[in-house]
Biopython code that builds the backbone (N, CA, C, O; Angstrom):
import numpy as np
from Bio.PDB.StructureBuilder import StructureBuilder

atoms = [
    (1, "MET", "N", (168.333, 203.245, -53.860)),
    (1, "MET", "CA", (167.750, 202.634, -52.677)),
    (1, "MET", "C", (167.041, 201.450, -52.435)),
    (1, "MET", "O", (166.071, 201.117, -53.115)),
    (2, "ASP", "N", (167.608, 200.617, -51.229)),
    (2, "ASP", "CA", (167.313, 198.842, -51.997)),
    (2, "ASP", "C", (165.521, 199.113, -51.081)),
    (2, "ASP", "O", (165.021, 200.052, -50.462)),
    (3, "ALA", "N", (165.137, 197.938, -51.402)),
    (3, "ALA", "CA", (163.821, 197.580, -51.050)),
    (3, "ALA", "C", (163.416, 197.754, -49.695)),
    (3, "ALA", "O", (162.443, 198.427, -49.355)),
    (4, "ASP", "N", (164.147, 197.161, -48.956)),
    (4, "ASP", "CA", (164.331, 196.848, -46.935)),
    (4, "ASP", "C", (164.528, 198.607, -47.008)),
    (4, "ASP", "O", (163.334, 198.855, -47.177)),
    (5, "VAL", "N", (164.814, 199.197, -47.004)),
    (5, "VAL", "CA", (165.617, 200.511, -46.951)),
    (5, "VAL", "C", (163.494, 201.222, -46.897)),
    (5, "VAL", "O", (162.523, 201.487, -46.188)),
    (6, "VAL", "N", (163.960, 201.165, -48.048)),
    (6, "VAL", "CA", (162.066, 202.641, -48.586)),
    (6, "VAL", "C", (161.355, 201.641, -47.881)),
    (6, "VAL", "O", (160.339, 202.275, -47.594)),
    (7, "LEU", "N", (161.153, 200.204, -47.277)),
    (7, "LEU", "CA", (160.156, 199.342, -46.327)),
    (7, "LEU", "C", (160.192, 200.187, -45.112)),
    (7, "LEU", "O", (159.184, 200.775, -44.721)),
    (8, "ALA", "N", (161.595, 200.276, -44.368)),
    (8, "ALA", "CA", (162.336, 200.784, -43.066)),
    (8, "ALA", "C", (161.682, 201.861, -42.902)),
    (8, "ALA", "O", (161.249, 202.160, -41.790)),
    (9, "LEU", "N", (161.426, 202.915, -44.378)),
    (9, "LEU", "CA", (161.720, 204.129, -43.776)),
    (9, "LEU", "C", (160.071, 204.410, -44.055)),
    (9, "LEU", "O", (159.566, 205.440, -43.608)),
    (10, "VAL", "N", (159.603, 203.844, -44.499)),
    (10, "VAL", "CA", (157.445, 203.737, -44.293)),
    (10, "VAL", "C", (157.140, 203.373, -43.368)),
    (10, "VAL", "O", (156.252, 204.075, -42.885)),
    (11, "PHE", "N", (157.550, 202.181, -42.502)),
    (11, "PHE", "CA", (157.339, 201.697, -41.351)),
    (11, "PHE", "C", (157.715, 202.922, -40.632)),
    (11, "PHE", "O", (156.758, 203.536, -40.161)),
    (12, "MET", "N", (158.940, 203.448, -40.425)),
    (12, "MET", "CA", (158.993, 204.451, -39.543)),
    (12, "MET", "C", (158.176, 205.898, -39.179)),
    (12, "MET", "O", (157.945, 206.448, -38.102)),
    (13, "LEU", "N", (157.747, 206.365, -41.018)),
    (13, "LEU", "CA", (157.293, 207.367, -41.362)),
    (13, "LEU", "C", (155.718, 207.139, -41.148)),
    (13, "LEU", "O", (155.010, 208.138, -41.266)),
    (14, "VAL", "N", (155.141, 205.979, -40.861)),
    (14, "VAL", "CA", (154.064, 206.193, -41.082)),
    (14, "VAL", "C", (153.115, 205.333, -40.018)),
    (14, "VAL", "O", (151.953, 205.629, -39.739)),
    (15, "VAL", "N", (153.937, 204.088, -39.431)),
    (15, "VAL", "CA", (153.049, 203.065, -39.222)),
    (15, "VAL", "C", (153.505, 203.832, -37.263)),
    (15, "VAL", "O", (152.619, 204.407, -36.630)),
    (16, "VAL", "N", (154.774, 203.672, -36.741)),
    (16, "VAL", "CA", (155.379, 204.293, -35.445)),
    (16, "VAL", "C", (154.505, 205.296, -34.987)),
    (16, "VAL", "O", (154.046, 205.270, -33.845)),
    (17, "PRO", "N", (154.181, 206.397, -36.004)),
    (17, "PRO", "CA", (153.443, 207.869, -35.138)),
    (17, "PRO", "C", (152.170, 207.406, -35.138)),
    (17, "PRO", "O", (151.393, 207.946, -34.350)),
    (18, "ILE", "N", (151.602, 206.160, -36.132)),
    (18, "ILE", "CA", (150.103, 206.020, -35.548)),
    (18, "ILE", "C", (150.493, 205.310, -34.487)),
    (18, "ILE", "O", (150.052, 205.797, -33.446)),
    (19, "VAL", "N", (151.227, 204.228, -34.313)),
    (19, "VAL", "CA", (150.996, 203.755, -32.653)),
    (19, "VAL", "C", (151.406, 204.275, -32.049)),
    (19, "VAL", "O", (150.970, 204.010, -30.929)),
    (20, "LEU", "N", (152.105, 204.994, -32.035)),
    (20, "LEU", "CA", (152.341, 206.220, -30.785)),
    (20, "LEU", "C", (151.072, 206.865, -30.346)),
    (20, "LEU", "O", (150.852, 207.001, -29.143)),
    (21, "GLY", "N", (150.076, 207.340, -31.407)),
    (21, "GLY", "CA", (148.983, 208.557, -31.073)),
    (21, "GLY", "C", (147.847, 207.067, -30.509)),
    (21, "GLY", "O", (147.145, 207.115, -29.499)),
    (22, "ILE", "N", (147.917, 206.139, -31.239)),
    (22, "ILE", "CA", (146.904, 205.441, -30.377)),
    (22, "ILE", "C", (147.449, 205.448, -29.176)),
    (22, "ILE", "O", (146.708, 206.131, -28.469)),
    (23, "GLY", "N", (148.325, 205.067, -28.577)),
    (23, "GLY", "CA", (148.790, 204.714, -27.327)),
    (23, "GLY", "C", (148.820, 205.860, -26.706)),
    (23, "GLY", "O", (148.749, 205.860, -25.477)),
    (24, "SER", "N", (148.933, 207.094, -27.441)),
    (24, "SER", "CA", (149.115, 208.126, -26.266)),
    (24, "SER", "C", (147.358, 208.591, -25.652)),
    (24, "SER", "O", (147.061, 209.184, -24.614)),
    (25, "ASP", "N", (146.249, 207.937, -26.984)),
    (25, "ASP", "CA", (145.004, 208.203, -26.376)),
    (25, "ASP", "C", (144.815, 207.000, -25.871)),
    (25, "ASP", "O", (144.325, 206.580, -26.919)),
    (26, "VAL", "N", (144.775, 206.031, -25.142)),
    (26, "VAL", "CA", (144.447, 205.063, -24.635)),
    (26, "VAL", "C", (145.692, 205.275, -23.199)),
    (26, "VAL", "O", (145.960, 204.521, -22.264)),
    (27, "TYR", "N", (145.977, 205.998, -23.402)),
    (27, "TYR", "CA", (147.014, 206.323, -21.824)),
    (27, "TYR", "C", (146.260, 207.587, -21.505)),
    (27, "TYR", "O", (146.029, 207.644, -20.297)),
    (28, "LYS", "N", (145.768, 208.689, -22.224)),
    (28, "LYS", "CA", (145.463, 209.984, -21.640)),
    (28, "LYS", "C", (144.074, 209.329, -21.192)),
    (28, "LYS", "O", (144.054, 209.347, -19.961)),
    (29, "ARG", "N", (142.628, 208.624, -21.826)),
    (29, "ARG", "CA", (141.633, 208.098, -21.484)),
    (29, "ARG", "C", (141.341, 207.026, -19.989)),
    (29, "ARG", "O", (140.249, 206.784, -19.475)),
    (30, "ARG", "N", (143.232, 206.337, -19.389)),
    (30, "ARG", "CA", (143.898, 206.080, -18.607)),
    (30, "ARG", "C", (143.535, 207.005, -17.327)),
    (30, "ARG", "O", (142.869, 206.800, -16.312)),
    (31, "LEU", "N", (144.141, 207.926, -17.737)),
    (31, "LEU", "CA", (145.099, 208.501, -16.537)),
    (31, "LEU", "C", (143.517, 209.686, -16.236)),
    (31, "LEU", "O", (143.483, 210.231, -15.133)),
    (32, "ALA", "N", (142.206, 210.022, -17.351)),
    (32, "ALA", "CA", (140.793, 210.256, -17.196)),
    (32, "ALA", "C", (140.503, 209.033, -16.446)),
    (32, "ALA", "O", (139.571, 209.409, -15.736)),
    (33, "PHE", "N", (140.684, 207.997, -16.204)),
    (33, "PHE", "CA", (139.427, 207.293, -15.746)),
    (33, "PHE", "C", (139.881, 207.381, -14.299)),
    (33, "PHE", "O", (139.034, 207.499, -13.413)),
    (34, "ARG", "N", (141.418, 207.320, -13.966)),
    (34, "ARG", "CA", (141.444, 207.030, -12.553)),
    (34, "ARG", "C", (141.233, 208.392, -12.118)),
    (34, "ARG", "O", (140.264, 208.635, -11.399)),
    (35, "GLU", "N", (141.922, 209.189, -12.425)),
    (35, "GLU", "CA", (141.496, 210.571, -11.880)),
    (35, "GLU", "C", (139.426, 210.414, -11.731)),
    (35, "GLU", "O", (138.910, 210.651, -10.639)),
    (36, "ARG", "N", (138.882, 210.167, -12.480)),
    (36, "ARG", "CA", (136.952, 210.251, -11.953)),
    (36, "ARG", "C", (136.945, 209.123, -10.871)),
    (36, "ARG", "O", (136.264, 209.027, -9.850)),
    (37, "GLU", "N", (137.817, 208.370, -11.344)),
    (37, "GLU", "CA", (137.249, 207.095, -9.548)),
    (37, "GLU", "C", (138.131, 207.603, -8.130)),
    (37, "GLU", "O", (137.890, 207.198, -6.993)),
    (38, "LEU", "N", (139.005, 208.405, -8.435)),
    (38, "LEU", "CA", (139.646, 209.070, -7.449)),
    (38, "LEU", "C", (138.980, 210.316, -6.614)),
    (38, "LEU", "O", (139.102, 210.607, -5.425)),
    (39, "GLU", "N", (138.310, 210.882, -7.556)),
    (39, "GLU", "CA", (136.841, 212.129, -7.137)),
    (39, "GLU", "C", (135.996, 211.244, -6.537)),
    (39, "GLU", "O", (135.805, 211.732, -5.423)),
    (40, "LEU", "N", (135.206, 209.946, -6.643)),
    (40, "LEU", "CA", (134.605, 209.407, -6.337)),
    (40, "LEU", "C", (134.892, 208.736, -5.136)),
    (40, "LEU", "O", (134.425, 209.147, -4.073)),
    (41, "LEU", "N", (135.506, 207.892, -5.188)),
    (41, "LEU", "CA", (136.266, 207.568, -3.510)),
    (41, "LEU", "C", (136.420, 208.921, -2.945)),
    (41, "LEU", "O", (135.518, 208.966, -2.108)),
    (42, "SER", "N", (137.072, 210.104, -2.917)),
    (42, "SER", "CA", (137.333, 211.153, -2.227)),
    (42, "SER", "C", (135.643, 211.679, -1.432)),
    (42, "SER", "O", (135.325, 211.635, -0.244)),
    (43, "ARG", "N", (134.887, 212.117, -2.556)),
    (43, "ARG", "CA", (133.695, 212.470, -1.955)),
    (43, "ARG", "C", (133.096, 210.988, -0.857)),
    (43, "ARG", "O", (132.935, 211.255, 0.334)),
    (44, "GLN", "N", (132.847, 209.732, -1.259)),
    (44, "GLN", "CA", (132.371, 209.331, -0.313)),
    (44, "GLN", "C", (133.319, 209.196, 0.757)),
    (44, "GLN", "O", (132.834, 209.080, 1.882)),
    (45, "THR", "N", (134.499, 209.189, 0.649)),
    (45, "THR", "CA", (135.367, 209.378, 2.743)),
    (45, "THR", "C", (134.749, 210.355, 2.885)),
    (45, "THR", "O", (134.205, 210.335, 3.989)),
    (46, "ALA", "N", (134.386, 211.844, 1.951)),
    (46, "ALA", "CA", (134.394, 213.070, 2.767)),
    (46, "ALA", "C", (133.335, 212.682, 3.473)),
    (46, "ALA", "O", (133.390, 212.975, 4.667)),
    (47, "GLU", "N", (132.340, 212.085, 3.090)),
    (47, "GLU", "CA", (130.717, 212.162, 3.200)),
    (47, "GLU", "C", (130.491, 210.873, 4.303)),
    (47, "GLU", "O", (129.469, 210.868, 4.989)),
    (48, "LYS", "N", (131.654, 209.621, 4.451)),
    (48, "LYS", "CA", (131.589, 208.763, 5.929)),
    (48, "LYS", "C", (132.173, 210.072, 6.971)),
    (48, "LYS", "O", (131.335, 210.559, 7.730)),
    (49, "ALA", "N", (133.037, 210.413, 6.993)),
    (49, "ALA", "CA", (133.880, 211.720, 7.972)),
    (49, "ALA", "C", (132.705, 212.277, 8.263)),
    (49, "ALA", "O", (132.439, 212.338, 9.463)),
    (50, "ALA", "N", (132.116, 212.596, 7.694)),
    (50, "ALA", "CA", (131.021, 213.757, 8.279)),
    (50, "ALA", "C", (129.847, 212.875, 8.938)),
    (50, "ALA", "O", (128.977, 213.406, 9.629)),
    (51, "GLN", "N", (129.878, 211.598, 8.697)),
    (51, "GLN", "CA", (128.961, 210.779, 9.704)),
    (51, "GLN", "C", (129.431, 210.454, 11.143)),
    (51, "GLN", "O", (128.958, 210.752, 12.239)),
    (52, "TYR", "N", (130.447, 209.792, 10.797)),
    (52, "TYR", "CA", (131.625, 209.963, 11.621)),
    (52, "TYR", "C", (131.782, 211.098, 12.895)),
    (52, "TYR", "O", (131.923, 210.932, 14.107)),
    (53, "ALA", "N", (131.704, 212.170, 12.157)),
    (53, "ALA", "CA", (131.818, 213.467, 13.050)),
    (53, "ALA", "C", (130.938, 213.680, 13.763)),
    (53, "ALA", "O", (131.186, 213.985, 14.929)),
    (54, "ALA", "N", (129.100, 213.556, 13.123)),
    (54, "ALA", "CA", (128.042, 213.969, 13.967)),
    (54, "ALA", "C", (127.820, 212.473, 14.817)),
    (54, "ALA", "O", (127.315, 212.533, 15.939)),
    (55, "GLN", "N", (128.060, 211.664, 14.469)),
    (55, "GLN", "CA", (128.764, 210.263, 15.422)),
    (55, "GLN", "C", (128.914, 210.959, 17.042)),
    (55, "GLN", "O", (128.178, 211.120, 18.016)),
    (56, "ALA", "N", (130.122, 211.207, 16.720)),
    (56, "ALA", "CA", (131.169, 211.559, 17.681)),
    (56, "ALA", "C", (130.513, 212.749, 18.514)),
    (56, "ALA", "O", (130.930, 213.046, 19.633)),
    (57, "GLU", "N", (129.730, 213.240, 18.051)),
    (57, "GLU", "CA", (129.419, 214.586, 18.595)),
    (57, "GLU", "C", (128.024, 214.145, 19.741)),
    (57, "GLU", "O", (127.769, 214.466, 20.901)),
    (58, "ARG", "N", (127.414, 213.353, 18.829)),
    (58, "ARG", "CA", (126.316, 213.054, 19.587)),
    (58, "ARG", "C", (126.473, 211.924, 20.886)),
    (58, "ARG", "O", (125.533, 211.710, 21.653)),
    (59, "LEU", "N", (127.859, 211.212, 21.014)),
    (59, "LEU", "CA", (128.211, 210.243, 21.967)),
    (59, "LEU", "C", (128.844, 211.571, 23.204)),
    (59, "LEU", "O", (128.831, 211.504, 24.433)),
    (60, "GLU", "N", (129.497, 213.022, 22.058)),
    (60, "GLU", "CA", (130.073, 213.196, 23.390)),
    (60, "GLU", "C", (128.833, 214.287, 24.040)),
    (60, "GLU", "O", (128.760, 214.906, 25.101)),
    (61, "GLN", "N", (128.134, 214.203, 23.117)),
    (61, "GLN", "CA", (126.575, 214.946, 24.449)),
    (61, "GLN", "C", (125.903, 214.269, 25.102)),
    (61, "GLN", "O", (125.090, 214.808, 25.853)),
    (62, "ARG", "N", (126.009, 212.864, 25.044)),
    (62, "ARG", "CA", (125.956, 211.674, 26.097)),
    (62, "ARG", "C", (126.839, 211.308, 27.222)),
    (62, "ARG", "O", (126.176, 210.821, 28.138)),
    (63, "VAL", "N", (127.933, 211.363, 27.441)),
    (63, "VAL", "CA", (129.030, 211.611, 27.837)),
    (63, "VAL", "C", (128.651, 212.696, 28.776)),
    (63, "VAL", "O", (128.503, 212.582, 29.993)),
    (64, "ARG", "N", (128.511, 213.786, 28.035)),
    (64, "ARG", "CA", (128.680, 215.151, 28.803)),
    (64, "ARG", "C", (126.924, 215.023, 30.491)),
    (64, "ARG", "O", (126.669, 215.341, 31.652)),
    (65, "VAL", "N", (126.413, 214.404, 29.397)),
    (65, "VAL", "CA", (124.737, 214.320, 29.999)),
    (65, "VAL", "C", (125.129, 213.326, 31.371)),
    (65, "VAL", "O", (124.950, 213.721, 32.523)),
    (66, "LEU", "N", (125.628, 212.130, 31.068)),
    (66, "LEU", "CA", (126.457, 211.291, 32.240)),
    (66, "LEU", "C", (127.196, 211.218, 33.049)),
    (66, "LEU", "O", (127.230, 210.347, 33.918)),
    (67, "GLU", "N", (128.468, 212.795, 32.808)),
    (67, "GLU", "CA", (129.026, 213.075, 33.631)),
    (67, "GLU", "C", (128.244, 213.857, 34.947)),
    (67, "GLU", "O", (128.417, 213.655, 36.149)),
    (68, "ARG", "N", (127.256, 214.892, 34.221)),
    (68, "ARG", "CA", (126.440, 215.824, 35.032)),
    (68, "ARG", "C", (125.557, 215.012, 35.891)),
    (68, "ARG", "O", (125.321, 215.450, 37.017)),
    (69, "ILE", "N", (124.861, 213.515, 35.395)),
    (69, "ILE", "CA", (124.124, 212.828, 36.367)),
    (69, "ILE", "C", (125.556, 212.495, 37.654)),
    (69, "ILE", "O", (125.632, 213.223, 38.643)),
    (70, "ALA", "N", (126.221, 211.740, 37.510)),
    (70, "ALA", "CA", (127.804, 211.249, 38.260)),
    (70, "ALA", "C", (128.111, 212.452, 39.091)),
    (70, "ALA", "O", (128.557, 212.167, 40.202)),
    (71, "ILE", "N", (128.006, 213.492, 38.879)),
    (71, "ILE", "CA", (128.819, 214.522, 39.659)),
    (71, "ILE", "C", (127.785, 215.022, 40.493)),
    (71, "ILE", "O", (127.954, 215.270, 41.687)),
    (72, "ASP", "N", (126.538, 215.197, 39.777)),
    (72, "ASP", "CA", (125.343, 215.733, 40.453)),
    (72, "ASP", "C", (125.208, 214.699, 41.747)),
    (72, "ASP", "O", (125.253, 213.487, 41.534)),
    (73, "SER", "N", (125.022, 215.271, 43.248)),
    (73, "SER", "CA", (124.757, 214.491, 44.226)),
    (73, "SER", "C", (123.687, 214.492, 44.676)),
    (73, "SER", "O", (123.143, 213.520, 45.199)),
    (74, "LYS", "N", (123.190, 215.668, 44.530)),
    (74, "LYS", "CA", (121.948, 216.401, 45.385)),
    (74, "LYS", "C", (120.309, 215.258, 44.387)),
    (74, "LYS", "O", (119.130, 215.189, 44.734)),
    (75, "SER", "N", (121.014, 214.592, 43.177)),
    (75, "SER", "CA", (119.843, 214.273, 42.250)),
    (75, "SER", "C", (119.584, 212.662, 42.445)),
    (75, "SER", "O", (120.678, 212.115, 42.583)),
    (76, "ASP", "N", (118.838, 212.012, 42.484)),
    (76, "ASP", "CA", (118.457, 210.879, 42.360)),
    (76, "ASP", "C", (119.402, 209.910, 41.514)),
    (76, "ASP", "O", (120.082, 210.751, 40.926)),
    (77, "LEU", "N", (119.647, 209.263, 41.289)),
    (77, "LEU", "CA", (120.965, 209.006, 39.939)),
    (77, "LEU", "C", (119.824, 207.454, 39.385)),
    (77, "LEU", "O", (119.771, 206.971, 38.254)),
    (78, "ALA", "N", (119.169, 207.075, 40.442)),
    (78, "ALA", "CA", (118.617, 205.728, 39.559)),
    (78, "ALA", "C", (117.616, 206.218, 38.948)),
    (78, "ALA", "O", (117.300, 205.433, 38.053)),
    (79, "LEU", "N", (116.642, 207.533, 38.978)),
    (79, "LEU", "CA", (115.272, 207.996, 38.316)),
    (79, "LEU", "C", (115.922, 208.853, 37.436)),
    (79, "LEU", "O", (115.104, 209.279, 36.621)),
    (80, "GLN", "N", (117.311, 209.396, 37.203)),
    (80, "GLN", "CA", (117.594, 209.939, 36.224)),
    (80, "GLN", "C", (117.822, 209.373, 34.843)),
    (80, "GLN", "O", (117.486, 209.580, 33.676)),
    (81, "ILE", "N", (118.847, 208.238, 35.843)),
    (81, "ILE", "CA", (118.728, 206.737, 34.774)),
    (81, "ILE", "C", (118.474, 206.935, 34.112)),
    (81, "ILE", "O", (119.003, 207.543, 33.181)),
    (82, "GLU", "N", (117.125, 206.346, 34.307)),
    (82, "GLU", "CA", (115.744, 205.806, 33.797)),
    (82, "GLU", "C", (115.268, 206.902, 33.034)),
    (82, "GLU", "O", (114.945, 206.481, 31.923)),
    (83, "ASN", "N", (115.082, 208.122, 33.139)),
    (83, "ASN", "CA", (114.352, 209.355, 32.431)),
    (83, "ASN", "C", (115.308, 209.801, 31.462)),
    (83, "ASN", "O", (115.154, 210.892, 30.913)),
    (84, "LEU", "N", (116.604, 208.815, 31.117)),
    (84, "LEU", "CA", (117.341, 209.241, 29.960)),
    (84, "LEU", "C", (117.156, 207.255, 29.189)),
    (84, "LEU", "O", (116.842, 207.318, 28.001)),
    (85, "ARG", "N", (117.259, 206.217, 29.547)),
    (85, "ARG", "CA", (116.947, 205.212, 28.684)),
    (85, "ARG", "C", (115.460, 205.447, 28.680)),
    (85, "ARG", "O", (115.044, 204.611, 27.878)),
    (86, "SER", "N", (114.309, 206.213, 29.195)),
    (86, "SER", "CA", (112.727, 206.220, 27.876)),
    (86, "SER", "C", (113.077, 207.758, 27.540)),
    (86, "SER", "O", (112.118, 208.527, 27.590)),
    (87, "ALA", "N", (113.968, 208.143, 27.301)),
    (87, "ALA", "CA", (114.177, 209.826, 26.326)),
    (87, "ALA", "C", (114.112, 208.859, 25.143)),
    (87, "ALA", "O", (114.602, 207.730, 25.139)),
    (88, "LYS", "N", (113.364, 209.512, 24.013)),
    (88, "LYS", "CA", (114.291, 209.562, 22.451)),
    (88, "LYS", "C", (115.160, 209.590, 22.174)),
    (88, "LYS", "O", (115.635, 210.721, 22.277)),
    (89, "VAL", "N", (116.028, 208.633, 21.673)),
    (89, "VAL", "CA", (117.856, 208.605, 21.737)),
    (89, "VAL", "C", (117.354, 209.361, 19.618)),
    (89, "VAL", "O", (116.399, 209.206, 18.858)),
    (90, "ASN", "N", (118.607, 210.074, 19.565)),
    (90, "ASN", "CA", (118.271, 210.573, 17.843)),
    (90, "ASN", "C", (119.099, 209.758, 17.339)),
    (90, "ASN", "O", (119.250, 209.708, 16.118)),
]
sb = StructureBuilder()
sb.init_structure("model")
sb.init_model(0)
sb.init_chain("A")
sb.init_seg("    ")
for serial, (resi, resn, name, xyz) in enumerate(atoms, 1):
    if name == "N":
        sb.init_residue(resn, " ", resi, " ")
    sb.init_atom(name, np.array(xyz, "f"), 0.0, 1.0, " ", f" {name:<3s}", serial, name[0])
structure = sb.get_structure()
C-alpha cells in the first residue's frame, strides 16, 4: 500500500468519526437549548393570555353595569354614574 492511501484510510477511520461525533453533540445541545427557549416563551405567553382574560372579564362586568344603568329608566342616571366613579376600581 502506498503511504497516501494509508493516510487517507486513517483519516477516514479516525478523524471523520470524531468530527461527526462532535458535530452530533453540538446539534443535540442546540436542539435542547431551542426546546427550553420555546418552553419559556410558551409559559410567558400563557401568563399574558390569563392576564388579558382577567382584564376582559373586568371590562365585561363594567359594561354590564353601564348597560343596566342605561336601560333602567326609573333611576337617576347621573347619580349612579357618580357612584360608580367614586367606587373603588379593582
